[in-house]
N, C-alpha and C positions, 0 to 999 in steps of 0.2 A: 362332511367333516374334513376331508382331505383338503378341499378348496379353502375352507375357513382357516385351517392350520397354515396353509401356504400364504394366505393373505396376511396373517399375523406375523409370520417370519419375515416377509418382505417389508412390512410396515416397520418392524423393529430395525431392520437393516437400514432403512431410510432415515429413521430417527437417530441412529448412531452416527450419522454424518456421511454415509456413503451414497448419497443421492446422485452425484454426477456419474459414478460407476454404473448405477442402475440405468441412468438415462442413456448411456452409450449402448445399452442393449436394444434400445428402441431406435436410435438414430445415430448420426455421425457427430452430433454436437449436443452440448447441454442446452443450447438455445432451442433447438428443435424439440427436445424432450419437454422443455418447459412450456413451449407453445402448445403442446398437446394437453397440458394441464388446464389451459385457459378456458374454464367454463363454470357454469352454475345452472341453477334451476330457474324456471319461469317465475317472475315476481309474484304472479297471482297464485302460484302453486304453493300449497301448504300440505306437506306430506308428513309421514310418520317420522318423529324425531327420536333420536337416541339420547342416552344420558351420559355417554362417554365424553369428557372434555377434550380428549385428544383425537377424536374420531376423524375430524377434518384433516389434521396434520397427517394422520396415518393414511387416510385415503389419498390425500394429495401425493404422498410419497409413493403409494402403490401405483398411481397412474403413470409412473416412470418405469414400471417393472417390465418384464420380458414380453408377455403375450398380449396381443390386442384384445382378445376375448376377455381376459381378466381385467384389462383396463375398463372395458365397457361395463362389467359388473361392478367395479369400484365406483364408476361414475353414477350408477343407479343408487348406490349407498349415499354418495355425496349429495345428489340433487334432492334427496328427501330431507336433508338437514338445513340446506341453505335458505336464507331469507334476505331479501333486498327491499329496502323501502326508501322513499324520498322524504326528506325532512326539511324543517326550517324554510318552508315556503319555496322549495326547489333549490335552496342554496347548499344543500348537503345531501349526500347519499350514504346510507348505513348498510353495511353488509354484515350479517351474522352468520358465521361459518358453521357453528354447531350450537349446542345448548349452553356452553360455558360463557360467562360474561366476558372473560378475557379474550374470547375469540371474536368479539364484535369490533369492527373497525369502521371509522367514519372518514369520509373523503369530501373535501371541498369540491363543489361543482366546477369551479374555475380550474382547479388542479386536474380534475378528470378531463375537462374539455381540452386542456393544453397537451394532454398525453394521449390523445386519440391515436389508435393504431390503424385506422382505415387507410386505404391506399392514397387518398387525397391528402392526408395529413402526415403520413409517414411512408417513406420509400421502402418497399418490401425488401429489396436486395441489400441496400446499404444500411438500413435501419436508421437513417437520418430523418430528422423532423423537417417537414416541408411547410408546416403551418405558419402563416403570417398572422400574428396577433391582431393587427389592425383590421383584418378581414372579419373579425368576430364582433358581436355586439359588445358595448362597453361593459355591461354586466351580464353574468351568466345565470341561467335559471333552467333547471331540469324540469321538463314537462312529463316525461315518461321514462320508465326504466324497466327493462326485462332482460332475461338471460336466454340466449338461444342454445337449444340442445345440440344444434348441428356444429357450430364453431366453438361452443363452450366458452362464451365470452359475455361480459356485461355490455348491454346495448343501451344507449341513452339518447333521448330526444331533447333538444334544447330550444327554448323560446327564441324566436327571431331567425331560426335556421330550419325551415320546414323541409328542406331537401337533403339535410345531412343527418346521419346517424353516427354517433360516437361509439367506437368499439374498443373495449378494454379486456384483454385476456385475464381470466380469473387468477391463473397462476402468477401472472405478472403483478396483479393487484395485491395479492397476498404477500409476495416477496418484497414489494416496494411500499408497503404500508408505512406511513410516517407517525403512527400512533405511539404514544409514550411506551406502551407495553412492548411493541415491536422493536422500537429503538433500544430499549433496555435489553431485550433478548439478543439483539445483534451485538451490542457492546459486550455482553457476557460471553458470546461465542468467539469474540476476537481473541486470538492467541496472545498471551501476555509476553512482554519482553523477557528474554532468558539470559541468565548470567552464569558463567562457569569459569573455573580456572583453566588456563591453557587455551588451545585453539582446536576447533573441529578440523580434522585432516582428511584429505582424499588424494589419491594418486592421479597424476595427469593421464596416465594410460587408461584408467577407468573412465575418466571423463570423455576421452576420445572414442569410446566404444559407440557413442551415438545413442545409447539407451536413455530414453526420455525420463524414465523413473530415476535414474542415477543423476541426471542433470537437475531434476526437480529437487531431489534430496540435498544436493550441493547448494542450490540457490536458496532453499529453505533454511539451510544452516546459516548462510549469509544474512538472510532476513531475520532469523530467530536470534542468533548470537551476535550479529553485526560483523562477523569475521569468519574467514575460513583459510586454511593453509593448504595449498596444492603442492604436493611433493613430487620430486623426480621430473621436473620440467626441464627439457633440454636447454643448455646454457647458450645456445646460439642467439646472437643479437636479433631482436625483433620478435622472439617467441612470445613475449608478454602479450602482444596484440592478438596472437592466436588463442591464448587463454581467454582474453576478454571477449573475443568474437564468439566463443561458445555461448555467451549470454546475449550480446547485442553488438552493433557496430561501435567501434572505438570513438570516443568523443574528442573532437578537435578542440584545442585550447591555444593560448598564447605560447605554450611550450611545445606545440606540435601534436601529432598523434601519439608518438612515443617519445619519452624524454629519458635522458641519462642522468642518474644521480651518482655523480662521481666528483671527487674533489678537484677543483680547477683554481688557477691563480686569480682570475678576475671573475668570480661567479656572478651570474645574473639573478641568483637566488641563493639565500644562505644555505639551503639544502645541498647546493653544489660546492660545499666546502667541508671542512672537518669539524666545524663547531657543533656543540650540542643544540638541539632544538626543543623548545618547550611545547607543551600540548597545544595543538592547533588543528584546524580544518583547512583544506586547500581551497584557494580561489573564492574566498567569501566576498570578493568585490564583484563577482558575477551576479547577474539577476538569478540565474540557476546554476549554482556551483556544482561541480562534479558529484555524481552520486556514489559510484564505487571507485575506489582507487586500487590499482594492482601494482605491487612492487615485486619484481622478479630479481632474485639474486643471481647475477651472472658470474661474479667473481668476488670472493671475500677471503683473502689470505689469512691463514691461522695466526700469522705474526701480527696482524692488525689488532691493536688494543682498543677496546671500546666499540662503539658503533651499533650497540643493541637497539632494536626497535621496541617501543613501548606504546601500548594502546590502552585507552580508557573510555568506557561507555559514558557519554555525556548525560544521558537521560536520568539515570539514578543519581548522578551528582547534583543536578539542578533540583531534583525532587528532595534530596537531602537539604538543600538550601531552603526550599519552600517550607519544610517542616520545622527547621531549627532557626531560620532567620527570614520569616515571611515578608517583613518590610523590605529587606534587601532583594528578595526574590521578585517582589512586585516592582521594584525600581528597575530591575533589568528586563522586565516585561514591558515597562512603560517607556523608558528612555532609550532612544536609538543610539547605537554606536556608529562610527564611520569606518568603513573598510575601503582601502584604496591600494592601487598598484600604479605608481607613477615612476616610470623608468624609460628615459629616452636613449640612454647610452647602451643600446642593444640592437641586434639585427632587426628585430621587430619591435619598434617603439610602442610603449603602452602608457595610456593615461586613463585609468578607470577608477571610478569612485561610486560607492553604494552605501546608503544609510539604512540600517535595519537594527532592530533590538536583538540582544543576545538570546533572549528566550521568547518563544512565540506560543501562544495558547489558542485553542479553538473556543467556541462559545460555551463548551462544557468545562472549561478551565483545564483541559488536558494539554500537556506539552506536545506540540506537534513539530517543533523545530528548535534546534540550538545552533547559534551562529557564533563561532569562537575562532579567532585568528589574530592573536596579539602582534605577530610580526608584520601584519598588514593593516594595522589600525591607524587611521588618520586622525587629525585633530577633532576632538569632540565638538560638535556644533549643535548645542541644545540651549534652552533657556537657562539663565544664570542660576536660578534656584535648584536646577537639577544637577549641576556639576558636582558638588560635594557628595550628595547622596549616591550619585552614580559611582564615583571612585571608591566610596565606602563599600558598596555592594560588590563592585568589581573585585576588590581585595578579598572579600568573603568567599567569592566563587573560586578564586585562585587557591585559597587555603583549602577549600573543600576538595578540589582536584588533588592537591598535594597529599591530603590525608586519606583519600579514598583507598579502601582495601581491594578495589576491583581492577587494579592495574594488571595488564598482561605484558610480560616482557619476553623477548626472544632474540637471540642472535641468529640471523638468517644464514643458512648454508647455501652454497651453490646448488641450484635446482629447486630451491624453495620459492614459491610465489605466494605472497601474502595478499589476500583479497579482503578488503574491508569497506564498510559503509562510511564514506567521508561525511555524510550528513548526520551521522549518529556517533561514530567513534572518533575521539580525539587521538591524534598520534604524535609521538615525539621520538627523539633519537638521542642516545648518549653521544657525547663527543668522542672522537677517535684519533688515534695517533698512527700514522703510516710509517713503518720502517722502510728503509731504502729498498726499492724494487717491489714493494707490496701495493696492492690495490683493493679498494672496496668499491665495487661497481654494481649498482642496481639499475634496472630499467623499469619504467613505469608507464601506465596509461590510465585513462579514465573511461567510465561507462556512465551515461546519463541515468539519473535515478528513476525517471519515469519508464525508460526502456527496461530497466531491471525489474521494476515492480510489475510491469506488463507481462514480462516473461514468466515470473513466478505465478501470476494469476492464470495465465493461459495454460501452463503446464499443470497447475493444480486442478484446473477444470478438466483437462483432457486425460490425465493419467493419475491424478491424485484424489484427494477427498473433497476438493472444491473449496477449501478454506482460502480466505483472502490473505494477501500479504499483510503483515502487521505494520504498524507505523514505521515509516522509513525516514522520517525527518524532512519530508519535502513540502511541508506547510499544508498538507491535505487535511481538511477538517474531519474527514472520515477517520 
């Protein structure tokens, strides 16, 4: 009875989303723990079956728990439920994980062959695929399927490859199932975008502690809310790069590694003057515009009038447009804008141009990117019939931004470092007036969006709950 109770408690813990933490009790990484899950029963084996629809999920979670002996007992429960069969004349393999219909998954034999985990097809240490598709028969057909109790993986024999056995860990198969049910479940688990008044805050001293859980919480705030304010950052020049390097290496751009936002007589960017800036994203003329932008307030005299920073989440704004003006929304999805930076009268001459739509969707019609930078828009270059609809939709979107109740405004103080997602958050600035002898001086830098997303997911796996970073605006279909 005590063993059964312990099994239930561990299963519940896994189902509540703490699987990676349990995995670390077994090994040094989640991958190692998941590899231990990879197994099933012999295809020809038909054992006693249970009626619980969640039995496989529970047992799968339990295989990542603390003791090896308990894992072995959980495996015995699992292998009595599992059934594997070849269907459609060898073109498909079905795995039924337990008694419930929703636990049944089907896999294309071609998909299975391309994802073989054997050492000839996938390098063990790097995890990289070695398979050359042209080395395979033109069509794939499974001739035999079984599950090995030793490595707990699905094994497949294919026609035309008598000397090769395809190996697929069961835990990997379950996790990567592309069935509609699994895709729906993964979408439901994705953390939704979060909106709140003000900015999540954290002290620089706390971030410097090196505590990975603290760093994760900070980065998840940036991921969840699109912005975070780091307080009490030393005002020495160049410190903004040190804040950024807590996440990843600083991204080089045409403005260098670190740039100074200070009013000058002949600015190479309107931001380097005292004029107001409308909502925009930086460097949209890059193929991969900066992901995170950091703005560190070095000096901001109280006598300076204006200069407040304003942020607005672009994603709910375009969703508002989709609901209330679907035709205009679809126009901005379909018709590409031109973004450019052409400026030769500077130390580092620039001539860059990129064409992309303002709104990007994935095949599920979810917004995965917004591209908005009016100061750097070049001449529209589209078919004649698209010109008027484009500018009509463009005006609608500007109006939606202006009317949005989600704006966040703050006058930065010396020591404040604003960190925000440049691929999600629009930013602007109030015009300001400098009294004699006063200064408004910010320093900024960028972090690549993929480097940021990687760090969130690595830390989440190692010290968090294993949840993936939400949509960060980098055009990723996931």
